[in-house]
Each structure stands twice: as structure tokens, then as C-alpha cells.
C-alpha positions in Angstrom: 119.8 97.8 124.5 118.5 98.6 121.0 120.8 98.4 118.0 120.7 100.8 115.1 120.0 98.4 112.2 120.6 101.0 109.4 117.0 101.0 108.0 114.5 103.7 108.7 111.9 101.6 110.6 110.2 102.0 114.0 111.8 100.0 116.8 109.5 97.5 118.6 108.2 98.5 122.0 109.2 95.2 123.7 112.6 93.8 124.6 113.3 90.2 123.6 116.1 87.7 124.2 116.1 86.3 120.6 119.6 86.2 119.3 118.3 86.4 115.7 116.5 89.8 116.4 118.1 92.7 114.5 117.2 95.1 117.3 118.1 93.2 120.4 120.3 90.3 119.1 123.3 90.1 116.9 121.7 89.5 113.4 122.9 92.0 110.8 120.5 93.0 108.0 121.6 94.0 104.4 120.2 94.1 100.9 116.5 94.2 100.0 113.7 95.6 102.1 110.3 94.3 101.0 106.7 95.1 102.0 104.2 92.3 102.0 101.2 90.7 103.8 101.4 87.8 106.2 99.6 84.8 104.7 100.7 82.1 107.3 102.3 82.2 110.7 101.8 78.5 111.7 105.6 77.7 111.7 107.6 78.3 114.9 109.1 81.8 114.8 108.6 82.0 111.0 106.0 83.6 108.8 105.1 83.4 105.1 105.0 86.9 103.5 103.3 87.4 100.1 104.3 90.3 97.9 102.0 91.0 94.9 103.1 93.1 91.8 101.9 93.8 88.3 103.9 92.5 85.3 103.6 94.0 81.8 102.8 91.6 78.9 103.8 93.7 75.8 102.4 91.2 73.2 98.9 91.5 74.5 99.2 95.1 75.8 98.0 93.9 79.2 99.2 93.7 82.8 99.0 90.5 84.9 99.0 90.2 88.6 101.8 88.0 90.1 103.0 87.3 93.6 106.1 86.1 95.4 106.2 84.3 98.7 109.1 84.8 101.2 109.7 82.9 104.5 110.8 85.3 107.2 112.0 84.9 110.8 109.7 86.6 113.3 111.6 87.9 116.4 109.9 87.5 119.9 109.4 91.3 120.2 107.1 91.5 117.1 103.7 89.9 117.2 102.0 89.1 113.9 98.5 87.9 112.8 97.2 86.9 109.4 96.7 89.8 107.1 99.2 92.2 108.8 101.3 94.4 106.5 105.0 94.0 107.3 108.4 95.1 106.2 111.0 92.3 105.9 114.8 92.8 105.4 117.3 90.5 103.9 119.8 88.8 106.2 122.1 85.8 106.3 120.4 82.4 105.8 118.7 81.2 109.1 117.3 78.0 107.6 117.0 76.3 104.3 114.3 78.7 103.0 114.6 81.5 105.5 116.8 84.5 104.6 114.6 87.4 105.6 113.6 88.8 109.0 110.6 90.9 109.9 111.7 94.4 111.0 108.4 96.3 111.2 104.7 95.8 111.4 103.3 98.6 109.1 100.2 100.5 110.2 97.4 99.9 107.7 
């Protein structure tokens, strides 16, 4: 059974038994949806996602590149590798630093 999570993303092809999966479990998603790149996946069921953006510095009339890192839960039905582009959605806190869940692996 696949849940409609309320975000326009493709559903994963596999079925999982993870209760913290927004598609097959009971985890609701709300708030921000962020695109980023996987920089680490060495934690158990958790990945580090990095989002880079440009920030304007008006004094020097320049732009600087900045980045933010997010820890996101990876459900069993989504398989990630380093360098994959993903979409993450905000959810309730799952751990001390984890409050996002991976909802889609974006085709590059």
C-alpha cells in the first residue's frame, strides 16, 4: 500500500517495512522540500545532504558560494550512493539532528 504524501514526487518501485517511510510507513511530511547532493551515507539509515547556494555581498558587489548540510533519514525502499541528487522533505524529529526524510532520487 502506497500513501499519497502530498508532494509531487515519484514513488519508489520497491516496497519496504520501514515505519519511518513516508510512502509505506506512517511518517507524515510537512514544511520544506529541499534538493541537494548526498555527501555521506556511512550512518545507518541516515545520509548527509549538502545544498549549495549563492549569497549576495552588497558591500563588495560580489556573490559568495555557501552551503548547508542536512541529516536525512533514508527509507529501505530508496538506495543512495555518494553524489546522487535527492529531494528531502521536512518531517518530525527522528533523532537529535535528523528532521528530514529522503523522498526522491532525482535523475541527473
